[in-house]
N, C-alpha and C positions, 0 to 999 in steps of 0.2 A: 363231162358230167361230174367227175370227181371234183373239179375245181369249183363248180357250183355248190356241191355239198360242203366243201371247205368254207366257202364264203358265208354260207348259212349258219355253219357252226360258229364262225368268228362274229357274226352279227349280233348274237345274244350272249356270247360267253365272255369269260374274264380276259381273253387275249386281244380284245378290240384295240386297246391303247398300244400294246406291243406290235400289232399288225400295222397299225397307223404309223408308228415310228420307223418300222422297216420299209414301209412304202415311201415315207418322206425321205429317208435315208438313200434309197435307190434312186429317187427322182433327183435329189440334191447332187449325188455322185454323178449321174448322167448329165445334169445340167452344168456342172463344173467342167466336165470333159468337153462338151460341146461349146461352152463359153471359151475355154482355153483354145480350142481349135480355131475358133473365130478370131481371137485375138492374134494368134499366130498368122492367120490368113491376112489379117489387116496389116500387120507389120510387113509381111512379104509384099503386099501390094504397095505399100509406102516405099520400100527399097527398090521395087520394079519401077515406080513413078520416078524416083530420083535418077535411076539408070537411064530411063527414057528421056529425061530432062537433059542429062549430060550428053545424050546422043542427039539431042534436039529432034526427037521423033514425036512430032505433034499428034499424029494420029494415035500412037501408042499411049501418049499422055492422056488424051481424051478418053480412050478405051479404059485405061486404068482408073481414071478419075470417076468414071460412071460406076465402075466396080466398087470402088472405095465408098461412094455414095450409097450403094446398095447395102453394103456391110454396115456402115454407120447407121442407116435407117433401121437396119435389123437390131442393132444395139439399142436404139431408142425405143423401138417396139417392145423389145424384151424388158427394158427398164420400166416401161409403162405397165406391162402385164405383171411384173413383180410387185409393183406398188399397189396395183389392184388386188392382187392375191394377198398381200400383207394386210391391206385394209379389211378385206373380207374375213380373214383369219383372226383378226383382233377383236 
């Protein structure tokens, strides 16, 4: 209930721009963290793939390759969403 009152106060008050900047900052901070974790996961999968290749473990290579495809598709989807968001805010 208090949160709703706070939002109503910010909807018409002088703090709208500051609230938006704080919200954007929080979003960007979280996005940076999640993106960094995804990049680290991708690097680990690449290392795992090399290890499976050196061990000639074709089953593991196929499994890792599927996981890499999923992570890369997520990168592409995120890039598309960022482009759309940027276009809408321009």
